[in-house]
Backbone bond lengths (Angstrom), bond angles and torsions (degrees), N, CA, C in turn:
res aa  C-N    CA-C-N  psi(-1)  N-CA   C-N-CA  omega(-1)  CA-C   N-CA-C  phi
1 X - - - 1.408 - - 1.482 110.03 -
2 X 1.308 117.47 131.83 1.401 124.98 -177.06 1.502 113.19 -82.64
3 X 1.359 115.91 145.17 1.463 120.72 179.33 1.607 106.67 -88.21
4 X 1.278 118.85 -22.79 1.449 124.23 178.93 1.476 108.58 -120.47
5 X 1.338 116.43 168.92 1.475 124.19 179.53 1.536 112.96 -54.66
6 X 1.276 114.88 -56.57 1.510 118.95 -175.42 1.516 108.44 -139.74
7 X 1.303 117.00 82.89 1.502 120.10 -179.21 1.515 111.26 -68.41
8 X 1.316 116.58 147.61 1.476 118.47 169.15 1.580 108.31 -58.01
9 X 1.295 112.66 146.72 1.502 120.18 178.16 1.538 106.67 -57.82
10 X 1.395 114.12 124.15 1.406 120.36 171.06 1.496 119.05 86.75
11 X 1.318 120.65 5.67 1.402 123.02 178.15 1.627 106.72 -78.84
12 X 1.323 111.59 116.72 1.504 115.37 -175.19 1.501 111.53 -66.88
13 X 1.328 117.33 -26.64 1.519 117.62 -179.52 1.546 108.13 -78.22
14 X 1.296 117.33 -44.57 1.468 119.29 -178.27 1.612 110.37 -63.42
15 X 1.322 115.03 -29.27 1.458 118.44 -177.55 1.588 112.82 -98.20
16 X 1.270 114.68 7.35 1.511 117.20 -178.16 1.518 111.14 -63.97
17 X 1.296 118.74 130.40 1.504 118.66 179.76 1.491 111.38 -71.39
18 X 1.311 115.37 157.44 1.421 120.86 -177.71 1.550 109.75 -73.44
19 X 1.335 116.48 169.09 1.484 120.42 -171.30 1.551 111.31 -69.01
20 X 1.338 118.77 -14.81 1.448 118.00 177.53 1.519 116.85 -79.94
21 X 1.374 112.94 -7.84 1.474 120.51 175.15 1.572 106.61 -82.68
22 X 1.350 116.79 122.17 1.456 120.94 -179.51 1.527 114.60 -53.45
23 X 1.293 119.86 -29.68 1.455 125.03 179.88 1.485 114.61 -85.55
24 X 1.336 114.45 -3.21 1.486 118.03 -175.86 1.507 115.61 -68.89
25 X 1.254 117.87 141.90 1.482 124.14 179.18 1.505 108.01 -98.39
26 X 1.383 118.50 0.30 1.489 122.09 178.71 1.555 108.32 -78.36
27 X 1.308 113.24 121.66 1.465 120.84 -179.17 1.503 113.28 -97.04
28 X 1.358 119.21 -18.20 1.404 120.79 173.65 1.555 109.21 -157.03
29 X 1.302 113.83 136.92 1.505 119.79 -174.33 1.589 106.87 -118.39
30 X 1.290 115.84 109.90 1.453 121.24 178.16 1.434 114.42 -90.96
31 X 1.365 119.95 -161.81 1.394 126.94 -179.73 1.573 112.24 -77.32
32 X 1.362 114.01 -54.44 1.462 116.66 -175.76 1.538 108.48 -113.57
33 X 1.393 118.90 -4.00 1.436 123.12 -177.52 1.475 112.40 -148.01
34 X 1.424 115.12 174.23 1.411 118.19 179.73 1.534 106.67 -147.35
35 X 1.345 113.52 167.76 1.430 122.51 174.19 1.472 111.10 -117.59
36 X 1.346 115.15 128.80 1.487 118.70 -174.57 1.487 109.91 -135.80
37 X 1.316 117.18 149.05 1.460 120.39 175.14 1.543 113.14 -73.55
38 X 1.270 118.35 145.86 1.415 122.13 177.85 1.536 107.96 -77.65
39 X 1.313 114.69 126.22 1.533 121.34 -176.81 1.555 107.87 -65.13
40 X 1.288 118.88 -28.75 1.485 120.86 174.72 1.498 110.78 -122.15
41 X 1.325 118.65 74.34 1.446 123.33 -171.82 1.508 113.27 -71.26
42 X 1.383 115.59 148.70 1.464 120.18 166.59 1.492 112.85 -74.65
43 X 1.256 115.14 -32.17 1.495 122.74 179.71 1.502 114.37 -145.73
44 X 1.265 126.44 156.91 1.452 124.73 170.90 1.527 110.40 -50.89
45 X 1.271 114.58 135.21 1.461 119.70 -177.91 1.449 118.37 87.85
46 X 1.315 121.01 1.55 1.425 124.78 -178.40 1.554 108.65 -61.60
47 X 1.323 114.20 114.31 1.485 121.00 -175.54 1.538 109.29 -111.87
48 X 1.343 113.26 162.75 1.458 120.32 170.63 1.592 105.53 -136.03
49 X 1.317 111.51 137.50 1.463 118.95 173.66 1.477 106.44 -106.76
50 X 1.474 113.57 127.63 1.408 118.81 -167.79 1.526 109.36 -135.51
51 X 1.384 116.03 137.62 1.426 118.01 174.51 1.531 106.71 -73.82
52 X 1.388 118.12 147.85 1.445 123.00 175.04 1.501 112.01 -65.38
53 X 1.305 117.97 -37.51 1.432 124.04 -177.44 1.557 108.63 -75.31
54 X 1.326 116.72 136.30 1.443 120.09 178.75 1.556 107.84 -72.58
55 X 1.306 115.80 103.98 1.423 121.44 -178.08 1.575 109.69 -136.02
56 X 1.299 117.90 138.15 1.461 120.12 -170.91 1.559 113.21 -99.98
57 X 1.330 120.09 -6.21 1.422 120.81 -175.92 1.535 110.30 -145.12
58 X 1.250 118.30 148.75 1.461 123.44 171.61 1.549 112.43 -55.34
59 X 1.346 115.40 -35.97 1.426 121.45 -177.73 1.515 111.59 -65.54
60 X 1.319 118.24 -23.53 1.442 122.38 -179.01 1.503 114.83 -92.04
61 X 1.323 117.36 -1.83 1.474 120.49 176.24 1.568 111.11 -76.73
62 X 1.257 114.81 145.52 1.477 120.44 173.10 1.558 107.85 -73.25
63 X 1.303 118.63 162.05 1.458 120.78 174.17 1.490 113.23 -57.92
64 X 1.300 124.54 -42.93 1.484 120.67 176.17 1.519 112.99 -64.77
65 X 1.344 117.03 -37.55 1.522 119.62 177.61 1.494 109.83 -63.77
66 X 1.339 118.22 -44.91 1.434 122.51 -177.42 1.539 109.55 -63.79
67 X 1.313 115.32 -44.62 1.497 120.58 179.93 1.480 107.62 -60.26
68 X 1.283 121.81 -49.91 1.454 123.55 -177.82 1.497 112.31 -65.82
69 X 1.336 117.03 -33.97 1.437 120.28 178.21 1.571 109.86 -58.74
70 X 1.343 114.15 -43.65 1.450 121.78 -179.32 1.536 110.97 -72.27
71 X 1.306 117.34 -40.57 1.471 122.03 178.46 1.496 111.81 -61.33
72 X 1.379 114.72 -41.51 1.471 119.32 179.49 1.553 110.40 -72.36
73 X 1.305 118.05 -34.03 1.458 123.11 177.78 1.540 105.63 -61.14
74 X 1.296 118.03 -49.48 1.446 124.36 178.70 1.527 109.70 -58.78
75 X 1.286 116.36 -45.37 1.508 117.73 179.96 1.501 109.67 -67.02
76 X 1.317 122.21 -34.11 1.485 124.41 179.53 1.569 106.52 -65.91
77 X 1.345 116.11 -40.48 1.479 116.79 176.59 1.515 112.78 -59.94
78 X 1.316 115.70 -42.80 1.444 120.23 179.52 1.556 112.71 -66.60
79 X 1.354 113.49 -41.93 1.480 117.29 -177.29 1.576 108.91 -67.38
80 X 1.334 116.71 -42.98 1.435 117.06 -179.47 1.503 112.60 -70.18
81 X 1.246 118.94 -35.28 1.459 123.46 173.48 1.511 110.48 -55.87
82 X 1.354 116.91 -49.80 1.419 121.63 179.76 1.520 114.50 -63.99
83 X 1.358 112.52 -44.40 1.483 116.83 -170.54 1.540 113.55 -81.25
84 X 1.361 115.38 -31.31 1.505 119.63 -172.73 1.541 113.67 -120.33
85 X 1.316 118.37 -14.15 1.436 119.31 -179.98 1.529 112.75 50.55
86 X 1.395 118.00 52.79 1.398 121.11 179.83 1.563 112.06 -71.64
87 X 1.327 115.49 157.97 1.450 119.39 -179.50 1.534 108.85 -84.58
88 X 1.330 116.70 -15.09 1.477 121.79 -179.02 1.567 107.16 -165.40
89 X 1.270 115.27 171.16 1.474 121.67 176.09 1.580 108.00 -138.40
90 X 1.264 115.34 143.12 1.474 121.37 166.88 1.532 107.03 -100.79
91 X 1.318 116.53 130.41 1.451 123.20 176.78 1.479 104.99 -126.78
92 X 1.349 118.42 122.61 1.386 122.72 -174.16 1.461 118.76 -152.96
93 X 1.302 118.23 156.38 1.466 122.07 177.73 1.541 105.02 -132.40
94 X 1.338 115.84 125.02 1.493 120.86 178.71 1.541 106.06 -107.37
95 X 1.265 120.45 116.80 1.506 124.93 -179.22 1.540 106.17 -109.62
96 X 1.333 114.63 111.25 1.418 118.79 177.78 1.536 114.03 92.39
97 X 1.316 117.72 150.32 1.461 123.62 -174.42 1.513 108.25 -61.46
98 X 1.398 122.23 -44.18 1.503 117.76 -177.46 1.556 112.25 -62.12
99 X 1.431 115.83 -21.31 1.416 116.47 -179.58 1.563 112.57 -91.25
100 X 1.319 114.74 3.28 1.470 120.21 175.76 1.605 115.26 100.57
101 X 1.292 113.81 8.48 1.529 119.09 -178.58 1.527 105.86 -65.33
102 X 1.314 116.97 124.12 1.463 124.49 174.16 1.507 111.26 -86.06
103 X 1.339 115.60 -31.72 1.499 121.86 177.78 1.576 104.92 -112.34
104 X 1.316 117.37 107.38 1.434 119.76 -175.17 1.588 109.34 -84.80
105 X 1.306 112.79 146.56 1.485 118.07 171.48 1.513 116.04 73.17
106 X 1.372 118.28 9.03 1.420 120.58 170.24 1.558 108.20 -137.48
107 X 1.294 113.75 97.22 1.479 118.82 -172.11 1.544 110.53 -60.87
108 X 1.340 112.65 148.36 1.457 118.93 -179.00 1.518 108.43 -160.86
109 X 1.279 114.73 154.31 1.508 120.23 179.84 1.532 108.53 -110.94
110 X 1.248 116.08 129.36 1.459 125.69 174.32 1.495 109.33 -85.41
111 X 1.329 117.68 137.96 1.473 121.60 170.93 1.556 105.26 -134.33
112 X 1.329 118.21 113.64 1.417 122.13 -170.07 1.569 106.70 -123.05
113 X 1.311 118.03 119.36 1.494 122.66 174.12 1.500 107.12 -65.04
114 X 1.379 117.56 143.51 1.433 121.42 -179.35 1.460 109.18 -137.07
115 X 1.391 117.09 148.83 1.444 125.77 178.14 1.473 108.10 -138.26
116 X 1.366 117.65 145.67 1.461 119.42 178.89 1.516 107.66 -59.57
117 X 1.331 114.31 127.56 1.469 120.09 178.51 1.469 115.40 84.22
118 X 1.365 116.39 13.99 1.512 116.95 -179.03 1.560 107.39 -69.23
119 X 1.334 113.36 176.03 1.463 118.78 -173.61 1.509 115.51 -93.78
120 X 1.314 117.14 21.68 1.502 119.91 -173.78 1.551 111.18 -53.79
121 X 1.352 115.79 -35.92 1.461 117.55 -178.82 1.553 114.38 -60.26
122 X 1.355 117.24 -24.65 1.441 119.87 -176.39 1.497 113.86 -57.09
123 X 1.333 118.59 -38.16 1.451 121.67 179.04 1.490 114.19 -67.35
124 X 1.335 117.54 -22.67 1.449 121.88 179.44 1.515 110.80 -85.58
125 X 1.323 119.12 -51.12 1.489 122.82 -172.39 1.507 113.02 -90.96
126 X 1.312 118.55 -28.61 1.481 123.07 -175.96 1.495 117.46 -106.45
127 X 1.326 116.44 -7.07 1.443 121.49 -178.69 1.548 110.72 55.66
128 X 1.360 115.64 36.19 1.468 122.26 175.83 1.492 112.29 -136.89
129 X 1.305 116.93 163.25 1.420 122.49 175.75 1.537 108.69 -117.26
130 X 1.308 116.45 136.90 1.477 120.90 175.69 1.523 106.55 -112.18
131 X 1.344 117.36 114.14 1.425 125.30 -170.95 1.560 110.07 -128.14
132 X 1.310 117.87 106.44 1.489 117.39 -175.79 1.596 110.81 -82.24
133 X 1.333 120.49 -0.77 1.429 120.23 179.16 1.525 108.66 -137.23
134 X 1.336 113.37 138.03 1.498 123.05 176.00 1.522 107.80 -64.26
135 X 1.294 119.66 147.14 1.468 125.58 178.62 1.524 113.35 -61.32
136 X 1.293 115.67 -37.97 1.493 119.32 179.28 1.549 109.64 -69.48
137 X 1.322 118.49 -33.17 1.447 119.00 174.75 1.561 112.48 -69.20
138 X 1.340 114.02 -36.94 1.459 119.17 175.64 1.508 111.85 -61.83
139 X 1.285 115.20 -47.02 1.522 119.45 177.29 1.508 111.02 -60.66
140 X 1.278 117.94 -47.36 1.558 119.17 179.79 1.575 108.35 -61.98
141 X 1.305 117.79 -32.07 1.471 120.17 -178.73 1.516 110.39 -71.45
142 X 1.332 116.95 -41.45 1.485 122.45 -171.86 1.505 113.75 -86.03
143 X 1.316 119.76 -36.32 1.456 119.61 -176.02 1.512 115.76 -52.59
144 X 1.302 118.58 -47.83 1.477 117.05 179.44 1.500 116.19 -65.39
145 X 1.343 113.86 -29.53 1.512 115.63 175.37 1.509 109.20 -70.30
146 X 1.374 119.39 -43.61 1.478 119.64 176.40 1.535 110.73 -58.61
147 X 1.309 115.62 -41.72 1.516 118.30 179.63 1.532 112.09 -61.55
148 X 1.318 115.88 -41.30 1.405 120.67 177.98 1.562 114.94 -64.76
149 X 1.387 111.52 -42.81 1.518 121.21 176.57 1.468 108.28 -59.06
150 X 1.310 118.16 -44.95 1.513 122.28 179.75 1.504 109.76 -60.35
151 X 1.266 117.22 -48.73 1.490 121.41 178.77 1.588 108.80 -57.88
152 X 1.311 116.83 -47.30 1.443 119.78 178.10 1.464 113.58 -59.40
153 X 1.373 118.97 -42.58 1.444 123.34 178.20 1.517 109.82 -61.42
154 X 1.335 116.34 -39.73 1.473 119.76 -179.08 1.526 112.47 -62.36
155 X 1.379 112.74 -39.66 1.461 119.60 -177.32 1.555 107.15 -70.87
156 X 1.377 119.32 -37.88 1.406 120.70 -175.22 1.509 111.00 -74.91
157 X 1.377 116.62 -27.63 1.520 119.09 -179.19 1.467 109.30 -77.96
158 X 1.355 119.36 -26.07 1.448 118.10 -174.10 1.464 109.81 -89.06
């Protein structure tokens, strides 16, 4: 099922299934964007915030898309802090292959929980990932937190 009207062939974000699909890695579905688990995470809880529209640069996002991208990034920080109690977080955007983008032409924000002494270096020197939690477990852990944070935001905005 496509997230946009006519996604480019093979864009993992445009083709990401909705949260009601049991195999979905999407943990929250917003109006113009969504939050999804990274299929190849650096650490448990590695999230990405993605606009629904296939856009390759921040400069090409509309004001509502850019606003929701940052609101969802903030919410991801809050959810990860509650669920995992990390000692720090990496928040980053890689635009273009030379900058480290694994998915070209669909901008997204990475939010990675970090702890002193975590195994992040393993993916660089060992070409392996060390993941103590299954992705399905991570999704089940984060979805209710995102739902509650959405409800709280709705109450605060009204």
